[in-house]
DRENPAFI-715920 format. One record per residue (C-alpha): x negated, y, z negated. Coordinates in Angstrom, 1 decimal. Example, Ala and Ser with C-alpha at 12.3 -4.5 7.8 and 13.67 -1.06 7.14 Angstrom:
2
[lofi [-12.3,-4.5,-7.8]]
[lofi [-13.7,-1.1,-7.1]]
//
This chain:
295
[lofi [19.2,54.0,-24.5]]
[lofi [21.6,51.7,-22.6]]
[lofi [21.1,49.2,-19.9]]
[lofi [24.4,48.2,-18.3]]
[lofi [24.0,44.7,-16.7]]
[lofi [26.3,43.2,-14.2]]
[lofi [26.0,39.9,-12.5]]
[lofi [28.0,39.3,-9.3]]
[lofi [28.6,36.7,-6.7]]
[lofi [30.8,37.3,-3.6]]
[lofi [32.6,40.1,-5.4]]
[lofi [32.7,43.8,-4.5]]
[lofi [31.3,45.4,-7.7]]
[lofi [30.9,48.9,-6.2]]
[lofi [34.1,50.4,-7.9]]
[lofi [33.1,49.1,-11.3]]
[lofi [29.6,50.5,-10.9]]
[lofi [30.9,53.9,-9.9]]
[lofi [33.2,54.0,-12.8]]
[lofi [30.6,53.0,-15.3]]
[lofi [28.0,55.3,-13.9]]
[lofi [30.5,58.2,-14.2]]
[lofi [31.3,57.3,-17.8]]
[lofi [27.6,56.9,-18.9]]
[lofi [26.5,60.2,-17.1]]
[lofi [29.3,62.0,-18.8]]
[lofi [27.9,61.0,-22.2]]
[lofi [24.5,62.6,-21.5]]
[lofi [22.5,59.5,-22.5]]
[lofi [19.6,57.6,-20.9]]
[lofi [21.0,54.7,-19.1]]
[lofi [20.6,52.4,-16.1]]
[lofi [22.9,50.1,-14.3]]
[lofi [21.5,46.9,-13.0]]
[lofi [23.4,44.6,-10.7]]
[lofi [22.0,41.2,-9.7]]
[lofi [23.7,39.4,-6.9]]
[lofi [23.4,35.6,-7.3]]
[lofi [22.8,34.8,-3.5]]
[lofi [26.2,35.9,-2.2]]
[lofi [27.3,34.5,1.1]]
[lofi [29.9,37.1,2.1]]
[lofi [28.2,39.7,4.4]]
[lofi [31.0,42.3,4.0]]
[lofi [30.8,42.1,0.2]]
[lofi [27.0,42.3,0.3]]
[lofi [27.2,45.3,2.6]]
[lofi [29.5,47.2,0.1]]
[lofi [27.3,46.2,-2.9]]
[lofi [24.2,47.4,-1.3]]
[lofi [25.6,51.0,-1.6]]
[lofi [24.9,50.7,-5.4]]
[lofi [21.3,51.4,-4.8]]
[lofi [22.3,54.8,-3.6]]
[lofi [23.9,55.8,-6.8]]
[lofi [21.8,57.7,-9.5]]
[lofi [20.4,55.4,-12.2]]
[lofi [21.8,52.3,-10.4]]
[lofi [19.9,49.3,-9.1]]
[lofi [21.0,46.4,-6.9]]
[lofi [19.2,43.2,-5.9]]
[lofi [20.4,40.3,-3.8]]
[lofi [18.7,37.1,-5.0]]
[lofi [17.7,34.6,-2.3]]
[lofi [18.7,31.6,-4.2]]
[lofi [21.7,30.9,-6.5]]
[lofi [20.5,30.5,-10.1]]
[lofi [23.8,30.2,-12.1]]
[lofi [25.5,32.2,-14.8]]
[lofi [23.0,31.5,-17.6]]
[lofi [19.8,32.4,-15.8]]
[lofi [21.5,35.4,-14.2]]
[lofi [22.2,37.0,-17.5]]
[lofi [18.7,36.2,-18.8]]
[lofi [17.1,37.8,-15.7]]
[lofi [19.3,40.9,-16.2]]
[lofi [18.2,41.2,-19.8]]
[lofi [14.5,40.8,-18.7]]
[lofi [14.8,43.7,-16.1]]
[lofi [16.5,46.0,-18.7]]
[lofi [14.4,48.8,-20.2]]
[lofi [16.5,50.0,-23.0]]
[lofi [17.2,48.6,-26.5]]
[lofi [20.9,48.1,-26.1]]
[lofi [22.3,45.9,-23.3]]
[lofi [25.9,46.1,-22.2]]
[lofi [27.0,43.1,-20.1]]
[lofi [30.1,43.4,-17.9]]
[lofi [31.5,40.8,-15.6]]
[lofi [31.9,41.8,-11.9]]
[lofi [35.6,41.2,-11.8]]
[lofi [36.4,43.5,-14.8]]
[lofi [37.3,47.2,-14.9]]
[lofi [37.5,49.5,-18.0]]
[lofi [41.1,50.1,-19.1]]
[lofi [40.2,53.7,-20.1]]
[lofi [37.5,56.3,-19.2]]
[lofi [36.1,55.9,-22.7]]
[lofi [34.5,52.5,-22.6]]
[lofi [31.0,53.7,-22.8]]
[lofi [31.9,56.4,-25.4]]
[lofi [33.6,53.9,-27.6]]
[lofi [30.7,51.5,-27.4]]
[lofi [28.1,54.2,-28.3]]
[lofi [29.8,54.5,-31.7]]
[lofi [28.7,51.1,-32.7]]
[lofi [25.2,50.9,-31.2]]
[lofi [23.0,51.6,-34.1]]
[lofi [19.9,50.0,-35.6]]
[lofi [21.7,46.8,-36.8]]
[lofi [20.8,43.6,-34.9]]
[lofi [24.2,42.5,-33.8]]
[lofi [26.5,41.8,-30.9]]
[lofi [29.5,44.0,-30.2]]
[lofi [32.5,42.5,-28.2]]
[lofi [35.1,44.9,-26.8]]
[lofi [37.7,42.3,-25.7]]
[lofi [39.7,41.8,-22.5]]
[lofi [43.2,42.6,-21.2]]
[lofi [45.3,41.3,-18.3]]
[lofi [47.7,43.2,-16.0]]
[lofi [51.2,43.5,-17.4]]
[lofi [52.8,42.8,-14.0]]
[lofi [53.3,39.1,-13.3]]
[lofi [51.0,38.0,-10.4]]
[lofi [52.1,35.8,-7.5]]
[lofi [53.2,32.2,-8.5]]
[lofi [50.0,30.6,-7.3]]
[lofi [48.0,32.7,-9.9]]
[lofi [50.2,32.3,-12.9]]
[lofi [48.2,29.7,-14.8]]
[lofi [45.2,31.9,-15.1]]
[lofi [47.3,34.9,-16.0]]
[lofi [49.3,33.1,-18.6]]
[lofi [46.1,31.5,-20.1]]
[lofi [44.3,34.9,-20.2]]
[lofi [47.1,36.8,-21.9]]
[lofi [47.9,34.1,-24.5]]
[lofi [44.4,32.9,-25.3]]
[lofi [41.9,35.6,-24.4]]
[lofi [43.6,39.0,-24.6]]
[lofi [43.5,39.2,-28.4]]
[lofi [43.4,42.4,-30.5]]
[lofi [40.2,43.1,-32.4]]
[lofi [41.7,42.2,-35.8]]
[lofi [42.9,38.8,-34.6]]
[lofi [39.5,38.1,-33.0]]
[lofi [37.7,39.0,-36.3]]
[lofi [39.5,36.0,-37.9]]
[lofi [37.2,33.7,-35.8]]
[lofi [34.4,36.0,-34.6]]
[lofi [32.4,33.4,-32.8]]
[lofi [35.2,31.4,-31.3]]
[lofi [36.8,34.6,-30.0]]
[lofi [33.7,35.8,-28.2]]
[lofi [33.6,36.0,-24.4]]
[lofi [30.7,37.2,-22.4]]
[lofi [32.5,39.4,-20.0]]
[lofi [32.3,42.6,-22.1]]
[lofi [29.8,42.8,-24.8]]
[lofi [26.9,44.8,-26.1]]
[lofi [23.8,43.2,-27.7]]
[lofi [20.6,44.6,-29.1]]
[lofi [17.7,43.5,-27.0]]
[lofi [15.8,42.3,-30.1]]
[lofi [18.8,39.9,-30.7]]
[lofi [18.7,38.7,-27.1]]
[lofi [15.0,38.0,-27.5]]
[lofi [16.0,35.5,-30.3]]
[lofi [19.2,34.0,-28.7]]
[lofi [19.2,33.7,-24.9]]
[lofi [21.5,31.8,-22.6]]
[lofi [20.6,28.2,-22.2]]
[lofi [19.3,27.7,-18.7]]
[lofi [18.9,23.9,-19.0]]
[lofi [22.6,23.1,-19.1]]
[lofi [24.7,22.4,-16.0]]
[lofi [26.4,25.4,-14.4]]
[lofi [29.8,24.1,-15.5]]
[lofi [30.8,26.9,-17.9]]
[lofi [30.9,26.9,-21.7]]
[lofi [27.6,28.7,-21.6]]
[lofi [29.3,31.5,-23.5]]
[lofi [30.6,29.1,-26.2]]
[lofi [27.1,27.7,-26.6]]
[lofi [25.7,31.2,-26.8]]
[lofi [28.2,32.2,-29.4]]
[lofi [27.4,29.1,-31.5]]
[lofi [23.7,29.8,-31.2]]
[lofi [24.4,33.3,-32.4]]
[lofi [26.3,31.9,-35.5]]
[lofi [23.3,29.6,-36.2]]
[lofi [20.9,32.5,-36.2]]
[lofi [23.3,34.5,-38.5]]
[lofi [23.7,37.2,-35.9]]
[lofi [26.9,39.2,-36.5]]
[lofi [29.5,39.5,-33.8]]
[lofi [31.4,42.8,-34.4]]
[lofi [34.8,42.9,-32.7]]
[lofi [36.2,46.3,-31.6]]
[lofi [39.2,47.3,-29.5]]
[lofi [37.5,48.5,-26.3]]
[lofi [38.7,46.2,-23.6]]
[lofi [38.2,45.7,-19.9]]
[lofi [40.9,44.5,-17.6]]
[lofi [40.2,41.2,-15.9]]
[lofi [41.0,41.5,-12.2]]
[lofi [39.6,38.3,-10.7]]
[lofi [42.6,36.0,-10.9]]
[lofi [42.0,32.9,-9.0]]
[lofi [44.7,30.5,-7.9]]
[lofi [46.2,28.0,-10.4]]
[lofi [44.7,25.1,-8.5]]
[lofi [41.1,26.6,-8.6]]
[lofi [41.5,27.5,-12.3]]
[lofi [42.7,24.0,-13.1]]
[lofi [39.7,22.6,-11.2]]
[lofi [37.4,25.0,-13.1]]
[lofi [39.0,23.8,-16.4]]
[lofi [38.1,20.2,-15.6]]
[lofi [34.5,21.2,-14.8]]
[lofi [34.4,23.2,-17.9]]
[lofi [35.5,20.2,-19.9]]
[lofi [32.7,18.2,-18.3]]
[lofi [30.4,20.9,-19.3]]
[lofi [31.7,20.8,-22.9]]
[lofi [31.2,17.0,-23.0]]
[lofi [27.6,17.5,-21.8]]
[lofi [26.9,19.9,-24.7]]
[lofi [28.4,17.4,-27.2]]
[lofi [26.5,14.4,-25.8]]
[lofi [23.2,16.4,-25.9]]
[lofi [23.7,17.6,-29.4]]
[lofi [23.8,21.2,-28.3]]
[lofi [27.2,21.9,-29.7]]
[lofi [29.2,20.2,-32.4]]
[lofi [32.5,18.9,-31.0]]
[lofi [34.5,20.6,-33.7]]
[lofi [33.3,24.1,-32.9]]
[lofi [36.3,24.6,-30.6]]
[lofi [39.9,23.4,-31.0]]
[lofi [39.7,21.0,-27.9]]
[lofi [36.8,19.2,-29.5]]
[lofi [38.4,19.1,-33.0]]
[lofi [41.5,17.4,-31.5]]
[lofi [39.3,15.0,-29.5]]
[lofi [37.4,14.0,-32.7]]
[lofi [40.7,13.4,-34.5]]
[lofi [41.9,11.1,-31.7]]
[lofi [38.6,9.2,-31.8]]
[lofi [38.7,8.9,-35.6]]
[lofi [42.2,7.4,-35.3]]
[lofi [41.1,5.1,-32.4]]
[lofi [43.6,6.8,-30.1]]
[lofi [41.2,8.2,-27.5]]
[lofi [41.6,5.3,-25.2]]
[lofi [45.3,5.5,-25.4]]
[lofi [45.2,9.2,-24.6]]
[lofi [43.0,8.5,-21.6]]
[lofi [45.6,6.0,-20.3]]
[lofi [48.4,8.5,-20.9]]
[lofi [46.5,11.1,-19.0]]
[lofi [46.1,8.8,-16.0]]
[lofi [49.8,8.0,-16.1]]
[lofi [51.2,11.5,-16.6]]
[lofi [48.6,13.9,-15.1]]
[lofi [50.5,14.4,-11.9]]
[lofi [53.5,15.4,-13.8]]
[lofi [51.5,17.8,-16.0]]
[lofi [49.9,19.3,-12.9]]
[lofi [53.3,20.1,-11.4]]
[lofi [54.0,22.2,-14.5]]
[lofi [50.7,23.9,-14.6]]
[lofi [50.8,24.7,-10.9]]
[lofi [54.4,25.8,-10.9]]
[lofi [56.4,28.9,-11.9]]
[lofi [56.4,28.3,-15.7]]
[lofi [53.0,26.9,-16.8]]
[lofi [52.9,26.1,-20.5]]
[lofi [49.9,26.2,-22.6]]
[lofi [51.0,23.2,-24.7]]
[lofi [50.8,21.2,-21.4]]
[lofi [47.5,22.8,-20.5]]
[lofi [46.1,21.7,-23.9]]
[lofi [47.3,18.1,-23.5]]
[lofi [45.9,18.0,-20.0]]
[lofi [42.4,19.0,-21.1]]
[lofi [42.5,16.8,-24.1]]
[lofi [43.5,13.8,-22.0]]
[lofi [41.0,14.6,-19.3]]
[lofi [38.2,14.9,-22.0]]
[lofi [39.2,11.4,-23.2]]
[lofi [38.6,9.9,-19.7]]
[lofi [35.0,11.2,-19.6]]
[lofi [32.3,8.7,-20.5]]
//
């Protein structure tokens, strides 16, 4: 009935698998848990994850070559044998013991996607992880009713169920660079295919907080990925707020000025974003300015 699919890379996913297997077994359903490891390099982590194969209904495979986020999810779906697929990111953990039970209420004959949402820890993390924490709490950790206002823009791929018949129609694009925004493109393609995204309150907690410096670098990479999607007509720029603001600047002929301003003030903005009080308005201006510098 349910294939639970978890991609991982250099992350100990054994505790998540144990919890998910326990929950699924308690529901007395047919299920499988499939973990694909995208060619991890950390031997200690690999050793822990190999224990997954010893758990009932669980499967673990270490790929010999890194294939990236999009192809990993497509491979997981290809290996799945049940009609409903539940994707979970490796660095998440259910916030309750009812994650599987709650999802089962919505897995019916309708061709759709069901997104459960995400939460972040209440306790403030160390200063060097604040940017990711603040961003997640303000921009990602939304209640289901708020996400329903913009069902495709609010969709993230770290905790969602999808009918396999839908996944056969809308897959992750393996041709794009592995620079993130694959989830945004996937959501856009769902909208173009008129596939409903149903938002429910069934979150996981995101545990894998990277440092602010790494998150800022990944945000720059993601902006490059977004520009690639625009340039190759895979995603309309206005589909997300960053792109809509960029289009407005271009229409007013101010994108060049914004690029110059970014070059002048980016060090000052970085001090705020990497400091003890990162502000999302500064983060937005930083990304917009960086986008304007990209050719």
